N, C-alpha and C positions, 0 to 999 in steps of 0.2 A: 268323876270324882269319888264314887262310891268304891271303884275298884283301886283306885290309888289310894283311899284309906284303909282298905282291907290290907294291901301290902304293907302298909305302916304298921298296921297290927300286927301282922303276920311276922315281920323282922323285928318288932318290938323296938322300932324308932319312935322316939318322943322329941317334941317340940324342946330344944335346948334353951330357949329363952333369949335375950338380947339387951343391949343397952343402947341409947341414943334413941332418936326418933322412934315413934311407935309403927310408923307406916314404912313400907319398902318401895311403893310406888306413887307417884303422883302426876295428875293430869290437870290443865286448865290454868291459865294465865290471869283469870279474874276470879273475885271471889263466888260469884254467882255458879261459875262452872268448875271451880277447883274441888277435885275429887282426890281423897287420899285413902289408901288401903295397905293392909298388911299382907302382901301376897308371897313374898319370898321368907323362908325359914331355914334355921339350921335343925336337922334333926340328927339324933344319933341313939345308939343303944351302950354295949359295953365301952364304946370308944371314950365314955365320960371317965372311967376309971384310970384308963392311959393317960389323960390329959387333965387331972382334977382341977387344976388351975384356969382352965380355958374362959375364955371371953367371946361372946360373940355381939360384935358391934355392927350397927347400921351406921354406914358412913354419910356424910353430905354427897348428894350427886349433883354434877352439873352438866355431864354431856347427855344422859339418858334419863328416862321418867322412872327408870329403877334405880334405887340406891345398892351401891356396892356393900357387901356383906363380909365383913373381916372375920375369920376365925383365929383368934391368937391364942395360941396354945402355951405362951409363956415360957419357951424353950429358951436356953442360953443363948446369949447373943453369940454370933461368930465374927469376930472383928478382924478384918484383913490386915495382915502384916507385910512388912516390907517397905523400903523406902527408895524404889526406883522411880525415876523420873520418867514421865510420858508425856511427850507433846500432845494435846489434845486439839483435834481438828475444829472445835467450836471455839477457841480462843482467837482465831482470827475473825469471827463474827461479831466479836466485841469491839465496840467503837474505841476503847482505852489501850487495846491491846498493843498496837505498833508505838504509841508514845509510851507505854511501858517497857518495851524492848530497847527503844532508842535512849529513854533516861537511865535504864540499868546499864545497858552498854557503854554509856558515855560517862557514867559515873565511876566503873569500874576501871582499875589501872592494873598493870603486870602482864604476864603471858597470856595466852589464849585460853588455856586451861583454866586460870585464876576466874578470867572474864566468864568464861562458860559456867564454871561452878556459881559465880555471883548471880547470872541470868537465871539460873535453874532455880535458886531460892527465891528471887523475887517473884519470878513467874508463878511458880509453886504457891505463894503466898497470896499473890493476886487472884490466881484461879481459885483459891480456898475461900477468899473474901465475897467472891461473885457468886459462888455456890452457896454460901452462907445467906448473901441477901435475898437469892432468888427464893431459898428455901423458907426464910422468914417472911417473904411476900406471898408464897403460897400458904403457908401457915396462918397468915392473918386473915387471907381472903377466904380459906377455908373456915376459920372460926367465925368469921364475919356470916358466911354462909348459913353455917350450924346455927347462929342465934337467929338470924331471918327466918330458917325453916321452922322453929320451934314458937314463933309469933302467930299470932292469929292472922288468916289472910283479908288483906283488903289490897286496894288499886296501888297504893303506894308501896306496901311491902312487897307485892308480886311484882311490881316495876324494879324495885332494889335487889330482889332475887335473881331476876333476869341480867341486871346490870352486874351484878357480882359473879354470876356463873360465868358471863362472857368473859370478864376480867380472867378469872380462875383458868378457864379455857385456853385463854392466850398465853399463860404463863406455863401450863401442861404443854400447849404445843411448843413452846421454847424447849423445854427439857426434852420433848420428844426428837426435836431437829437436832439437838445438841448430843 
């Protein structure tokens, strides 16, 4: 540790601070054995002048006992452009997909190109709604987890933290499989 601190001093690296919970590591599922520490940190030197609006956030953790740390430099968002239609493989994993195709195809009239254009629009809107619902569910679970992690630990709180982490992990697994 002494050598590590010496390297930090020689490179003029300083702790950049954080927002969020004060700890970055937590272990123990009952109040008597629950330990919280700030083990992980963001450090920098002249880098701060390149990104004066940076924020370092300790994010809620669900998989690991270490929380993820987000370095946000507040760069301009790059939005994707283009309106090309792409069939997504995950669509067929959704229960409502085939019914959506049947409904859209049956409701449209005219030539094949017209039917395909209507189907494209319907599927795009359907997929966007599913993505939005999934995103909202993850945000709700993440927000709930954040609040739970801020509370004092007791048996009920720790059980709720574990349950929320399980549900959040299931949603993350769905995203990864999609």
